[in-house]
C-alpha positions in Angstrom: -0.1 -0.1 0.3 1.0 3.8 -0.9 1.1 4.5 2.7 3.1 2.0 4.0 5.6 2.6 1.6 5.5 6.7 2.5 5.7 5.3 5.8 8.9 3.6 5.1 10.6 5.8 2.9 10.3 8.5 6.2 11.3 6.3 8.7 14.6 5.1 6.9 15.4 8.8 6.4 15.1 9.2 10.5 11.4 10.6 10.7 9.8 9.1 13.9 6.2 7.5 14.4 4.5 9.4 17.4 1.3 8.6 17.8 -2.2 7.7 16.3 -4.7 10.3 16.2 -8.6 10.6 14.8 -7.5 8.0 12.1 -3.8 8.9 11.3 -0.6 8.3 11.5 1.4 10.9 13.4 5.2 11.3 12.0 7.7 13.4 13.6 10.6 15.4 11.3 14.2 14.8 12.1 15.9 17.8 14.0 17.7 18.8 10.4 15.3 20.2 8.9 14.5 23.0 11.5 11.1 22.8 12.0 8.8 24.4 14.6 8.1 22.3 17.5 5.6 20.3 17.7 5.2 19.7 13.5 4.2 16.5 12.5 2.3 15.3 8.7 -0.4 13.3 8.9 -1.0 9.7 7.4 -4.5 8.3 6.8 -4.9 4.6 8.2 -8.5 4.0 6.8 -7.9 4.4 2.8 -11.5 3.4 1.6 -12.7 7.0 3.0 -13.8 9.6 0.5 -10.9 12.2 1.0 -8.6 9.4 1.6 -6.6 10.4 -1.9 -6.8 14.3 -1.3 -5.0 13.7 1.7 -2.4 11.0 0.2 -1.3 14.1 -2.6 -1.0 16.5 0.0 1.2 14.1 1.7 3.3 13.5 -1.3 3.9 17.0 -2.1 4.8 17.7 1.2 7.5 15.1 0.8 8.4 16.3 -2.0 9.2 20.1 -0.7 11.2 18.7 2.0 13.4 16.4 0.1 13.6 18.6 -3.3 11.7 15.7 -5.0 9.0 16.4 -7.7 5.7 14.2 -7.5 6.7 11.9 -10.3 10.1 11.5 -8.5 8.1 10.0 -5.7 6.0 8.0 -7.9 9.4 6.1 -9.0 10.3 5.7 -5.7 7.5 4.7 -4.0 5.2 3.1 -6.4 7.4 0.9 -9.0 10.0 0.7 -5.9 12.7 1.8 -8.6 15.6 4.3 -7.9 16.1 8.3 -9.1 19.3 9.2 -10.2 19.3 12.9 -10.8 22.3 15.1 -12.4 22.4 18.6 -11.9 25.0 20.4 -13.6 25.7 24.3 -12.9 27.4 26.7 -14.9 27.2 29.9 -16.3 25.8 28.3 -19.8 23.3 26.1 -18.0 21.8 28.8 -15.0 18.4 29.4 -17.0 17.5 25.6 -17.3 18.9 24.8 -20.8 22.0 23.3 -22.3 23.3 23.3 -25.8 22.5 20.4 -28.0 25.9 18.9 -28.7 26.8 19.5 -25.1 23.5 16.8 -24.1 24.2 14.7 -26.0 27.7 14.6 -24.8 26.3 14.1 -21.6 24.0 11.3 -22.4 26.7 9.3 -24.3 29.1 9.4 -21.1 26.2 8.8 -18.9 25.2 5.6 -21.0 28.7 4.1 -21.0 28.9 4.9 -17.5 26.2 3.1 -16.5 27.0 0.2 -18.6 30.8 0.2 -17.5 29.5 -0.1 -13.8 27.3 -3.2 -14.7 30.2 -4.6 -16.5 32.2 -3.8 -13.1 29.6 -5.9 -11.2 29.3 -9.1 -12.9 33.2 -9.7 -13.6 34.4 -8.3 -10.5 37.5 -7.2 -12.1 39.9 -3.9 -12.2 41.3 -4.9 -15.0 38.1 -5.9 -17.4 36.8 -4.5 -20.4 34.2 -6.8 -21.8 30.8 -5.9 -21.3 28.4 -8.9 -20.7 25.3 -10.3 -21.9 23.4 -8.9 -18.7 24.3 -5.3 -18.6 21.8 -4.8 -22.3 19.1 -6.2 -19.4 20.2 -3.1 -16.8 20.3 -0.5 -19.5 16.8 -1.8 -21.1 15.3 -1.1 -17.9 16.7 2.3 -17.3 14.4 5.2 -18.4 15.1 9.2 -18.8 12.5 11.3 -17.2 11.5 14.9 -17.5 14.1 17.3 -17.1 14.5 20.0 -14.0 15.4 23.4 -13.7 17.4 24.4 -11.4 20.4 24.7 -13.7 20.3 22.0 -15.6 19.2 18.1 -13.9 19.3 15.3 -16.4 17.3 12.3 -14.3 17.3 8.7 -15.2 15.1 6.0 -13.4 17.6 3.3 -12.5 15.9 -0.2 -11.6 16.0 -1.2 -8.6 14.9 -4.9 -7.6 15.4 -6.3 -10.8 17.1 -9.6 -11.3 20.4 -9.2 -13.8 22.1 -11.9 -14.0 21.3 -15.7 -12.5 23.3 -17.6 -10.1 25.5 -19.8 -11.7 27.1 -23.5 -10.1 29.8 -22.6 -8.4 29.5 -18.9 -8.7 27.7 -16.5 -6.3 24.5 -15.1 -5.8 22.8 -13.7 -8.1 23.4 -9.8 -9.0 20.4 -7.8 -9.0 20.0 -4.1 -10.3 20.4 -2.1 -6.8 23.9 -3.8 -6.5 24.8 -2.0 -9.8 23.7 1.6 -8.5 25.1 0.9 -4.8 28.2 0.6 -7.3 28.0 3.8 -9.1 26.9 5.9 -6.1 29.9 3.9 -4.2 33.2 4.5 -7.6 31.5 8.6 -7.9 32.0 9.1 -3.9 35.2 7.0 -4.0 36.2 9.0 -6.8 35.3 12.6 -5.4 36.7 12.2 -1.9 39.5 10.2 -3.0 41.3 11.5 -5.9 39.7 15.1 -6.0 40.2 16.0 -3.3 42.7 13.5 -1.5 45.9 13.3 -2.1 46.0 9.1 -2.6 49.5 7.3 -3.5 48.3 3.8 -5.3 51.0 1.5 -3.6 49.8 -2.1 -3.9 48.2 -2.6 -0.6 45.7 0.0 -1.5 45.3 -1.4 -4.5 44.3 -5.0 -2.8 42.1 -2.5 -0.3 40.0 -1.4 -2.4 39.7 -2.7 -5.5 36.0 -3.4 -5.3 35.8 0.2 -6.3 38.0 0.8 -8.9 37.6 -0.4 -12.8 40.0 0.8 -15.3 37.7 0.7 -17.9 34.8 3.0 -15.8 37.2 5.5 -14.6 38.1 6.6 -17.7 34.7 7.0 -18.4 34.4 9.0 -15.2 37.4 10.9 -16.4 35.8 11.7 -20.5 32.2 12.3 -18.6 33.6 15.4 -16.9 36.3 16.1 -19.6 34.2 15.9 -23.0 31.0 17.6 -21.4 33.0 20.3 -20.2 31.5 19.7 -16.5 33.1 22.1 -13.9 30.4 21.4 -11.1 27.9 18.4 -10.8 25.6 16.4 -8.2 24.9 13.4 -8.2 22.2 12.0 -6.6 20.4 9.2 -5.8 16.9 8.5 -4.3 15.1 5.6 -3.4 12.9 4.2 -0.6 15.4 3.3 1.6 17.9 6.9 1.3 18.5 10.0 -0.2 22.0 10.4 -0.5 23.9 13.7 -2.8 27.5 13.3 -4.1 29.2 17.0 -5.0 31.4 17.8 -7.2 32.1 21.4 -7.2 35.1 23.2 -9.6 36.3 20.3 -11.6 39.8 22.0 -12.9 42.0 20.6 -15.4 44.4 19.3 -12.2 41.9 17.1 -10.6 40.9 15.6 -14.2 44.7 15.2 -14.3 45.0 13.7 -10.9 42.1 11.1 -11.9 44.0 10.3 -15.3 47.2 9.8 -13.0 45.4 7.5 -10.9 44.3 5.5 -13.7 48.2 5.4 -15.4 49.3 3.8 -11.8 46.7 0.9 -11.5 47.5 0.2 -15.1 51.2 0.0 -13.8 50.7 -2.1 -10.7 49.1 -4.9 -12.9 46.1 -6.0 -10.6 45.0 -9.4 -11.0 42.0 -10.8 -9.2 41.4 -14.8 -9.5 42.3 -18.6 -8.8 46.0 -18.8 -7.8 48.6 -21.0 -6.2 51.8 -19.5 -4.1 54.5 -21.5 -2.3 56.3 -19.6 0.4 58.0 -19.3 3.6 55.9 -17.9 7.0 57.1 -14.8 7.9 54.7 -13.7 10.8 51.7 -15.6 12.1 48.6 -13.6 14.4 45.7 -14.9 16.0 43.5 -13.8 18.9 41.6 -17.0 19.1 43.4 -20.1 17.1 40.0 -22.0 17.3 38.5 -19.6 15.2 38.1 -18.7 11.6 40.8 -15.6 11.4 43.8 -16.6 11.9 46.4 -14.6 9.6 49.1 -15.6 7.8 51.8 -14.1 5.7 54.5 -15.6 3.6 56.6 -14.6 1.5 58.2 -16.2 -1.9 58.9 -15.8 -5.7 56.3 -15.6 -8.4 57.3 -15.1 -11.8 60.6 -14.5 -11.0 59.7 -11.5 -8.8 59.5 -11.9 -5.1 56.0 -11.7 -3.4 54.5 -11.5 -0.5 51.1 -13.0 0.3 48.7 -12.9 3.1 45.3 -15.2 4.0 43.1 -15.9 6.8 43.2 -19.6 8.1 40.4 -21.6 9.8 41.7 -23.8 13.1 42.8 -26.8 11.3 44.9 -24.7 8.8 46.3 -22.5 11.3 47.8 -25.4 13.5 49.4 -26.5 10.4 51.0 -23.5 9.4 52.2 -23.4 13.3 53.9 -26.2 13.0 54.8 -25.6 9.4 56.6 -22.3 10.6 58.3 -24.4 13.8 60.0 -26.6 11.1 60.9 -24.0 8.5 58.2 -25.8 6.1 57.2 -24.2 3.1 53.7 -24.1 2.6 51.4 -23.7 -0.6 48.1 -21.8 -0.8 45.6 -22.6 -3.5 42.2 -20.6 -3.9 40.7 -16.9 -4.9 43.1 -14.6 -4.4 43.6 -10.6 -5.4 47.6 -9.7 -6.6 49.6 -7.3 -7.8 53.0 -8.0 -8.8 54.5 -8.1 -5.3 51.4 -8.6 -3.6 48.7 -11.0 -3.1 45.7 -12.0 -0.5 43.5 -15.0 -0.6 40.1 -14.2 -0.4 38.9 -18.0 -0.5 41.3 -21.1 0.0 41.0 -23.8 -1.4 43.8 -26.0 -0.4 46.2 -25.6 1.9 49.2 -28.4 2.2 52.6 -28.2 3.8 56.0 -29.1 2.0 58.1 -31.8 3.5 
């Protein structure tokens, strides 16, 4: 029911149900709005009364005003249960709510590339992958452009939230739903803004392994081209769904900031990052555990891979950890096989399929 979805929308944003009065649910706003003491909005309990639709319409208008949304936006969020992505461009050329056709075409084309490569990234889970899986077209076909807004220039896209994009496969992870792609786009845009544009990140092998879930070379190049080719200096990305409203503000996108993004990508490429099945043999240099009978017992070992020194790490279960302790005492090498993130000189095992102590 629409009222249940309205209440979910509000309570997910820190509104509180304060009681029931004369057939209405009373809902208290969060302090961030600085509304007068005692302000409440009311949602009808009974939906079969003559004036129920009028109450709901008034309620939606209040919510739209408070969250800078339109009624169409709320329809997408509440009735369709999808996500609204707003892309707000503001500069001298767009202050009247208009954008030259050639610039608009460039913006739309680059947005499509970004959505496509975000979906590819979620499906392939690879920093270096450049392929476009078949399932990407399903996601793109479910995205719809919505009516633009004024307030500088605001382009809006309806993103699917609950659609199945990729089925579960044998020996693979769980199904992929469209919301995972939307969330990944938000995560990547936030990472670029905070860590690259506004930060001073140095790409090391450890840093790359720690952040590989946020990094895809092709997608990063798409985003750089998006800012550059569409001549974007100030742009906000806002994501609105029934769970949350989040905005990523990018201001004063200079040539220097784009150069920082370009350098970041070049550094990633130079580290030759890989993610997949890996086997490595070496001697143990450290063992760490707070609970040897638990599952998070750390081992670090070193050896040679492709004629280069490598340091690898993994978390072991209690049985493997006890074997590792004995191997360390006897100065024996160990061999691990499993799913690993790795660069030229560092590796971290995420899953272990085989552990062996060598004589």
